[in-house]
Residue, then its C-alpha position, 0 to 999 in steps of 0.5 A: m732191504t726192509t725185513a717183514p715182521k715175524i709172527l709166531v702162531v701157537d695153536d694145537n689145532v693144525d687147521n687154525v694154524e694153517l688159516l692164520v699163517k695163510r692170512l698173515r703171509a698174504a698180508g706180507y708178514r713172515t711166520c713160524e708155527a708151534y702146536d703146544g706151549e712147550q714148543a712155543l717157548e722153544k720157537v720163541a728162543a729160536e726164531d725171536p718173533d716180533l709178535v706171538i698169537l697165542d691160543v689159550m687151551m693147549p696141551k703140555l702148557d696152556g697159553y696163560g703159562v706160556c705168556e707168564r713165562l715170556k713176560a717174566s724173562d727180560a729177553t722176551r718181555s717186550i714181545p707183544v702177545l695176542m691171546l686167542t681163545a674160544k672163552r668169552e667170559v670176562p674172568d677169562k679175559i681178565r686172567g689173560l691180561d693179568t698174565g701179561a697179554d697185550d691184547y685178547i680176541t675171542k673165536p670165532f674172530n673177524p679176520q679184519e679185526l685180527m689183522a688190525r690188532v696185529k698191526s696195532l701191536l707191531q706198531r706199538r712195539f716198534s715205536e717203543e723200540r725207537r723211543f728206547t733207542e733214541e733215549r740210549l743214543d741221547a745218553l751216549g751222545q752226552m757221554a761222548e760230548g763230556v769225554a771230548h770236553e774233559v780230554r780237550n782241556p788238558m790236551v791243549a795245555i800239554g800241547g802248548f807247554a810242549r811247544r814252548i819247551r821245544d822252542k826254548l831248546p837248542e836245535d841240537s838238543p836231544l830233548r827237542d825230539y822228546a818235545e816233538r813226540i809229545l806234540q805228535e801224540v797231542k795231534r793224535l789225541e786231537s784227531m781222536v777227540e774229533e772222531i768222538v764229536r763226529f760220532k756224537t752227531l752220527m748217532i742221531s742220523p735218521y735212517e733212509t733208503v740206501d743203494l749200497r752199490e752206489l754208496a760203495d762206488e762213491v766211497l771207492a772213487g774217493v780212495a781211488g788215488s790212494l789205491r793207485e799211489a799204494g800200487l794196489r789192485l781193486e776188485r769189486d763184486y756187488g752181486e744182486v744186492g738192492t737197497i737197505q734201510g740205514d744211515p748213509q753217512n755212518l755207512r760211508l764212514a765205516l766203509e771208508n775206514l775199512l778201506r783206508n785200513a786195508i790200503e795201509a796194511t797191503p803191500s804194493g802189488g796186492t789186492v783190495a776187494v769189496r763185496l756185497e752179499d745178499l743173505g736174505d733178511r740182511v746184507r753183508l759188506v766185506v772188505a778184504d785184502t792180501g796184507r799180512g793181517i794183525 
């Protein structure tokens, strides 16, 4: 499911807050409110809004002070701030922008103009977040590729030499067992390298609409044979969960790994359960088993 952006409205005038909240909610946004500067900072910390509409003239701490503090903190610097004030003088606007405000609109404002500015600021923020995420994933991908390359080369040499040593040893030599163990560990490392390479390709997969119920059924169908062989019962409870935005390939891989771990950890006669829980703004996927655990 897609969560609507959350907007914090800050104004010491209750009527102004109610009007803005009404318009924002009608446009599909979630809202939270604050009525002075200090409360605004508390709300930002508690609610983590996607945008702040901030009045300038307020008690305790004015809008300029709030904006300065938000832009001075690494945790809140990226939150767009739309300054809202009755002051029309150019120096006042300049001061607002100098404190770090992303946009400025004067009262009385045109509701359509306000909503257009809100939409533009949110789009800008989400675009910047996507770009940052893509750059970070690209860096992680390069690191994963480098690690895989550096591990694979010595691993091939170790495996090759271990096979030659094993093949030259007599059948009854106890050293053959050591060589076999080396080859087993090399095989395990090969699997790990393949997972690293696989991880690199999965990191850049695009998000799309995913029906978690269908995805869970597909993965469960793939492990049904393993469940039967292990003598395990399967329980599933999907509730009323709908669709979400996500990467289906990554989700399948995560669920499959969780299920295989559960199957390996649960003795015959036990139960493996899959649950989907709707938590409002997110979905929890649970894989539980009756094994002893770690």
